[in-house]
N, C-alpha and C positions, 0 to 999 in steps of 0.2 A: 474426327480429330478432337482431342480433349480441349476444353476451354482453358484460356490462360488467365493467371492471377498475378497481379503485381502488388506486393506488400511493401508499404512504406514503414520502415522501422523494425528492428530486431529485438524489441523488448518481449516480455512474456506473452503479451497479447498477439504480437506478430508471429512469434515462434509457435505458439499454440495453434493458431489458425493455419499456419503453413503446414504443420505436421498433419493436421486433420484433412486439409484439402488435398495434399499430396496422396494421402492414403485413400481418399475418395476418387482419385484418378485425374485430378486437375494438374495442369502444368504450372508450377509455382516458381516465381522469382521474388526474392526478398532483398530489399535495398536498405542498408544500414549506414547512417551518416558517419558514425564513429568507427574507430579501428577495431572494435570488438562488439559483439552482440550482447544483449542483456538489458540495455536501457539503464534504468536506475538500479537494477539488480546487477551490480558489477563488483569488481575487487580492485584493491590498491595494494602495492607493495612498497614499503619504505625501509630501506636497508634490509635487515633480516626479519622485519615484521610484515605480516600479511593481514589484510582487513577486508571484510565485506563492506562495500560502500553504500549498500541500500538496505533492503529488508534483512532483519536479523532473527526472525522467528517464522516458522512454518505452522500454519493452522489448516484445518480441513485437508489433511494429507491425502484423503481418498480422491480429491480432485486431481491431484498429480498422478496417483496410481491409475485412475481411469484413463487419463490421456496416454500413458505408456501402454496400457492394455489395448486401447483403441488402435494404437500404432503397431501393435503386434510384438510388444516388448514387455519385459518384467522390470518394474522400477528397482527391485532389489538387486538386479544385476548391475545397476549403475550407481545407485545411491543408498546410503545407510542413514535411516532416520533414527535419531536418538531423542527420547523424551527429556525435557528440561525440568529438573527438580532442584530447588523451587523454580517455578516459572519466572518469578521476579522477586527480588528483595527490595522492599520499600523503606526509605529513611524519611522520617518526619522531623519537623523543626523542634518538636518537644523532646527529641532524643529517642523516640520509639523506633524500633526496627521490626518489620513485619514481613514474613515470607509467605507469598501466595502459592498455592498448589492446585494442581488439577485433580488431586486426590481429595474427594469431598470430605472424608472423615478427617484427614489431616488439616484441611482448610478450616473445618469447623473447630478443631482443637486450637488452631492458631487464633481464630477469631475469639474463642473463649478466653484465651490468655490476654487478649487485647481488651475485650469487653464482653463479659458473659451474657449480658442482656441482648446481644445481637446474634447469638447462635441460631435461634429459631428464625430470626429475620433473614439470615443468610439462606437457610433452607427454602424459605418462602420466595426470596429473590431468585434463587437458582431455578426453582420451578417456574417462576414467572418468565425468566429469560429463556428457558427451554421452550415454553409455550409460544413465545414470539418466534423462535427458530422453527418450531414445528408448523406454525401457521404460515410463515413467510418464505421458508427456504424454497419450496417447489415453485411458487409463483413469482417471487421477487429475485431469486438468485439463479435458478436453473431454467428459467423460461424467458423468452423475449417479451417483456411486458408491453411493449409498444405495438405488438402484432395482435390485432383484435381476435383473429381466428384462433390464436393460441390461448388467449385468455378465456374464451367462451367454452370452457370445459367444466364438466360436472364436478371434477375433483377440486376445482378452485372455488366453487360456490360457497362452502362454509367460511372461507377466509373473507370473501367479498361481502357476505351477509353479516359477518361478525368482525368488521374492520376495526372496531374499537378495541378488540382484544389484542391487537398488535401495538396498542398504546401510541397512536400517531399524534395526539393532540397535547400531551404534556411534554415538557422538556426532559432530557436525560436527567438533569439535576433534580428536577421536581419529583420524578418517579423514584429515583434512588433515595431521596429524603423521605419518601413515604414508607420505606422499609427500614432504614437504618437511623440510629440516633447518634452514633459515634462519628464525629467529623472526619476522623482518619479513614474510616471505611467508606464514607461518602466520597472522599477524595479519590480513593482507589477505584471505585466503580464509576465515578465520573470520567476517569482517565480514558476509558475504553473508546469514547467517542473520538479521541485523537487518532485512533487507528485508521480512520478514513479522513483525517485532517479537519475535523469539525470541533465546534465549541459546545461543551456539555450544557452550557447555560442558555443555548439557543436551539440546539439540535433536537429533533423529536426523539421521544423515549423509545421508539422502535429500534434505535441503535443499541438498546440494552440487550439485543440479540448477541452482541459481541462477547460479553462475559461468559455466556454459555459456550460459544464457539471455542474460547480459549480454555476456560476452567472445566468445561464439560467434555469437550472433544479432545482437548490436550494441545500443548505447544511443543514443537519439535525443532531440533537442529539437524542440519545435514553435515555429517562428518566430512571434514576437509574444507568446509565453508559452504554457505548458501549458494555461492556462485557455481558450485558443482552442478546444480540443477540446470543452469543455463548451458553449461558445456554438454551435459547429457542431451538436452533438447536439440542443440545444434548438431550433435553427432547423429541423432535419429533423423532429423530433418534432411541432412545430406544423404543419409542412407536411403531415404525414401524418394530422393531425386530432387529435392528443393535446391535451387541455385541461390547461393547467398553471396551478395556483393557488398563488401565492406568499403568504407570511405567513399560512399556513394551519396552525394547530396541531391535530394529530390527538390526540384525547384517549383514544379507546378503539377497540378492534376488537370488533365485535359478532359473536356466534355463537349459534346455537340448536340444541340437540341435536347438538353437535359439528360443526355446519356453519356456515361463515362467512356472515354476513348483510350486513356493510358496516362503516362506520367512523363515528365521531363527530368532526366537524371544526368547530372554533370554535363549539361548542354545537349544531351542526346535524347530523342524521343523513344520511349518504350511503349508499344501498343499492348493493350490488355483488354480482355472481356470484362474483368472485374478488377477493382482496386480496393484494397483493404488498407486503411490508414491506422497505423499503430501509434501515430503521433497524437498529441493533445488535440481534441476536437476544436477548441477555440482558436489555438494557434494555427491549425490547419485552415480554418475559414479566413483567418487574417492573412496568411502567407502563401497558401498553396492553391486556393480556389478563387478564381476571378468571378466577378459578378455577385449576385445575391446580396446586395447591401443590407437589406432588411434582416436577413438571417444573420449576417455578420454582426449587425448591431445588437440583435437579441442575444447572440452568443456572448458578446462582450459585457453584457449585463449580468451574466452568471458570476456568482461570487467564487473566487478561487479558494482552494483549501489552504491549510497551513503550509508554510514553507519551513525551512530549518537551517540552522547553522551547525556544521559538523566539524569536530576536531578529531583527527586521527593521530593518536599519540602512541609512540613506543616508550613505555615506562620501564626504567631499569630497576624495578622492585616489584615483588609480588605482595598481594594484599588478600589475606585470608578473609577479611571482613566483607569483601565484595564477592558477589556470585557472578554467574554467566550474564544475567540481566539484572540491572539495578536502576532504581529510580530514587532521586533525591528531590522530594516535592518542594514546591514553592510554598511560602508561608500563607499567601493569599491567592488561591487558585482562581477565584472569580476576577480579581484585579488583573492577573496574568492574561486571561483571555480577553478581557476588555481592552487591554493595551494592544494585544495582537490584532484583534478583529475590528475593534471600533476606532482606536487611536492609530492603528497601523504603524506601530513602533515596536522596537525590541523591548521586551518586558524588563522591568527593573529587577525582578526576582524570578528568574525563569526556573521551571522544572528541568532537572538534568537527568538524562538517560545515558547510562553507560553499559555497553555490551563488550564482553571480553571473551572472544572465542578461544583464546589460549587456555581458558579453564577446561575446555574439552579437547582441543587440539594443541598439544604442547609445542608442536613445531611451528606454530603461528607467531612465536616470539622466541628470542634467544633464552637460554637457561636463566632463570631468576628474573626474567622480564615479563611484561604483559602487554598485549595490544589492546588499546582502549579506543572504542568507537564512541564518541561523546556527542549526543544530539540534543540541541535546545530548540524548542518550538519558536518560530519566527513568523512575522507577517509576510505576505506575498509582496512582490515589488510594486510600488505605487508612485515613487518619485525618486529623484537622485539621492542616494544614500552612500555614505562612505563605509563600506562593509569592513574595510581593514581596521578602521577605528572602532566599529561596533564589535568586531571579533576580539580585539585586544581587551576591550571592556568586559566582554562576556567571559573571556579566559580568566581574568582576574576574579570575576564573580564565582566561577567554577572552583578555582583554587581555594578561595576563601571558604566556600561552602564545604569543600572536602576537609579543610582544617577543622571545621566544627564537629566532624565525626571521627576525627583523629587520624586523618590521612594527609600527609604532607608530600605533595609531588613537585614542589617549587624547583627543586634541583634534580628531578627525576625524569623530566621530559627530554628524551634524547632524539626522538624522531617526531616530526610534526608536518601535517598537511591540513589545510582548512578548506571547507566547501561552504559557500554562502548561497543565498537565494539567487544571486546573479549567476553563479556557476550552474545551478540547476536549470536556469533558463538557457544559458549558453550551450551546455552539453546536451540537454534533452529537449529543448524547445517547449518546456512545460509552461503553461499559461501563467505569466507573471512570476515565474520561478516557484510555483506551487509544487508540492511533492505528490499530493494525492488527487490532483485533477480539480474537481469541483467540490466545494463544501456541501454538507447536508445541514446547513444552519437554518432550515425552515422546513415545516411539514411538506410543503410542495416539492422542494428540491430532493428530499429523501426518496421521492417516488417519481420524479420527473427528470431524471438524468437524461441527456441526449441519447437517442436510439442507436442501436448497432447498425441498422439499415438507414441510409440517408434518404430522406423523403423528397429531396429536391433533384438529386442526380441519380438516375437509375444505374445500378451497377457499382455504386460507391458505398462502402461499408466501413465501420469503425470498430476497432478492438483495442481498448486501452482502459486505464483507470478513470479517464474523464467521461466515459459513457457507461451505459448499463452493463453489469450490475454495480460497478464502483471500483474503488481503489483497494489495494492489498493483494498479496500473491494469489490466493485462490480465486478471488473475484475477477482479477485481470485475466487469468487463465480461462475462466468461464466465459468472459467476453469473447475470447478467441473461439471457444467452442460454439457459442450461440451464433457468431458471425458465419462460421463455416457451415453450420447447419442451415442457416437462412439462405446461403448461396446454393447449397445442394438442393434445397426445397425449390428455389427459383428455377432450377434446371429441370424440374419434373412437373 
């Protein structure tokens, strides 16, 4: 008889592990607290406007393709990936507009128009970023780094012996400044550390792997919306025999003598040989796992990642100046992150991210309208805060900043929904409302994220952005892959 798996949460980590384990022959049940699967990758409809409510860009698409192939399907039969060009349009306070591209030649041309002296610096930085990827991908992304027998392989020896080549001892900002002289380019390449919710002025320069992932491997959009990925994974999971239970609140993880026994769901016990927790690892130890006070204490010392304030706006006007992805940078980037991570307050002058999928999918907004997903970096929850007041203040800041670039939306917002850090906590039980799990704001944390296999309770595993290998679409899906492979390995 096949072993049984109970999965807590239907985010990308839960769905990824469910598909793989079902394909491996396990009996899989997945329990999702909300009415739909997807976790933070979800969608919202306001009137005739449609929005992705989570990730808005796909990187490392081969991770998705590999999962489909493993399951016996072709991704192209379900999803159409479209490259984004430009990947992002940047607006600076001095009036400069810069388009970033995954085309190296085009990117170099744009940098030359910005500052000719940094063209060669970009080529050097690109090669440096690629070297970090080449050195780290196999060992830190595609392998379970906490499993000693997996690490003791000859192919990993060059990385382990030349650890300094992945630049773990400088900060992102310090490394970026060693290449570029133009403050605008420094701000662009510092921004990539926010992709896993970290602070470029504290996070290790190893995170400079991310510019290569985006600019070298490319950034993509899924036609119809990013949520189409979740729908495709749900369809495949069901076809492979995964039982998916929605509106199912998991209350506890049961164990006996440090061996997992199952979970308590909506007041009923569900026995399982293995439990995979797709929920945040810190929240899980606080709310789902009894006992282990020292481990809980240690988990709660981990610094959460950035949170965010999101405005979903239906705008009844089209804006040629804006692209699919847009960033309006703050005037003082270092102060912004100091306020977020040190002062734990909403920044006075936040960087503004705007994604408009109706640029690609015209039916995501009515004719002559646009659907704006507007994200501002915010601190994680730490004390009682009035997010309605903060949101109104931030809305005025966004409107004022847009006026500076010639866009007036004061009378154009016809649909609106707001998500605050409190909503991220309520909906997804993310640790203190963080979006990306645990920050990588120290050299230690960049390489010491909690493991996929729990060391205290046999049979308990984690697959989410709060554990190895980290946050972001491809990494969360890889966490599901690593977890499934570790369970299969345990059976042999």
